[in-house]
N, C-alpha and C positions, 0 to 999 in steps of 0.2 A: 590459127589457134594459139600457138605459142607466142609469148610476148605481149598478149593482150593485157592492158592494164585492168586492175580490179577483178582479176579472175576469182579472187576469194569471195567477192560479193555477188557472184552469179547465183541466180535462182536455182532451185532444185530442178525445175523444168529445163533450164538451159544446160545444166550439168547432164541431165538425162539425154538430151539431144546429142551432146558430145560423146557420152558413153555409147550411144547407139552407133557412133562412128568409130568406136574402138579407142577412145581417149582414156588412157590409163590414169593420167593426172586428174581428170574430172571424176573418175571413179574413186580414186583415193580421197579426193576432197569430199565427195558425198559420204563416203564411209566415215571419215573423220568428223564430219558435221553431225551425223546422226547415230553413230554406233552406241554411244552412251545411253541415249534415250531408248533405243530398241533393246539394248541389253537389259535395262531396267524392266521393260515390259516382259521380256522372256524370263527373267529371273522371278518375277512375281508369279508367272504361270507355272514354272517348274520347281522353284525353290532351291536350285543347285547351281553354283557358280559356273563350273565347267560345262554343264549341260546348256546353260543360258548362253555362254560364249559360243558353243558349237551351233546352237540354233541360229544365232545372229550371223555367224560366219557362213553357214549354209545358205541362209536367205540372201546374203549379199553375193555369194557365188552364183546362185540362181539368177540374180539380177544381172550380173556381169555376162553370163552365158546367154541370157535372153532378155535384153533390155526392152525389146518391143512388147513385152508382156504388159507393160504399163502404157496405157493409152491416155494421154493428157486430154484428149477430146471427150473422154467419158465423163468428165466433170469432177473426178476425185483428185484432191491434192496428192502429191507424191507421198507425203508422210502418212496420210490416211490409207492409201492403197498399200504401202509397204508394211503398215501395222498388220494388215490382213495377211500379208505374206508371212510375217514373223509369227503371227497367231497360228496360222495353218502349220507352219514348221514346228511350233511348240506342241501342237496337238499330235503330230506324228511322233514326236519324241515321247510324249506322255503315254501314248498307246503301247509303246514298246517296253515300258517298264512298269514295275509294281510300285505302289506307294511305299515310302520309307518314313519311319518315324525316329527321331532322335530323342534320347533320354536327356533331359536337362541336368546340368550340374547344380549342386546346392551351394548356397552362400553362407552356410553356418559359421560365420566368423564372429558372431556376437556383437558386432558394431551397431550403434544406433542407426535405425533405418534399414538394417539388413533384412529384417523380416518383410518390411514393406517392399523393398527392392526385389526380394525373392518372389513375393506374390505378384508384383507387376510383371516380372520376367516370365513367370509361369502363365499369367493371363495372356501375355503377348504370344508366347509359344503355343498356347492352346488356340488362340485366335488364328495364328498362322497355320497350324495343323488343320483346323476346321476349314479354313479357306482352301487349303490344298485338297481336302476331301470333298469339296463341292463338285457337282456335275460341271463338266468343262465349260458349257455355255454360261452358266451362272458365274463361275470363277472369272471368265473372260470379261463379262459385263462389269463385274465388281472392280476388277483391275483397271479396266479402261476408264471408268467413271470416277472412282475414288482414289486410285493411286497414280494414274497417268494424267488425270485432269481433263479428259475429253468431255465435251458436252454430250448429252444423251443422243442428240442428232448425229454427231460425229461417231460416237461409239456404235450406234445402230448401223451406220453406213459401213464401218469397219467389219462388223459381224454379219452384215448382209441381212439384217432384219429391220422391221419397222420400229418406230420409236415406242409404240405401245408394247410390242413384244420385248423390247429392251427393258422397259419399266417393269414388266412382269418378271423378267429374269432377275432384276435387281431386288424386287420385293421378295421373291422366293429365296434368293441368296441371303438377304438380311434375316429373314425368318429362320432359315436353317442355321445360321450362325448364332442367333439368339437362343434357339432351342438347344444347340450343341453346348454352348457355353453354360446355359442354365443346367443342363444335365451334369456338367462338370462341377456344379456348385457355385458358379459365379453369378453375382447379382448384376445382370446386364441392364436393369432398368435405369441405372444412373450412369452408364457408360455410353460412349458414342459408337457402339457396335451394332446398333439396330435402330 
């Protein structure tokens, strides 16, 4: 194992085979390769930096302790399978806490464009708050498809649902976001939020 050329170019599958044999370097390489991507997914689900870091760390620890839980013969790519692990870990964290809302600062500095910047910031915070308040499955579907860039088929596989069920989750999520932002007084007809 040691001394093999091009270890950095090994596939996830090859790294997982080495991890199953207790190879710490292969595990470190897999973590380095994917931690940023999985952190982004966890952060989109929970909205808190420290909690997202904990979620990803716990998911990787589970992987180290039980690497055989990923079965390459089942047909799912490692990243698709591990997104499900991270998603489940995030669900566990979300169940343990109550929703929290931050009050935004104001920009009242009188500079040109400050009012527009304040309005855009408030809209973004309202959108983020509305996303955090969606039912878990809708939020997960939205995050996977719109923020993480997965295809509907890949996102459906990660969530363990059919493509039609995923599309239904996305439609309900977008409708709920439109309704919530509309209730808050935003004209969402001309925005890309629905």
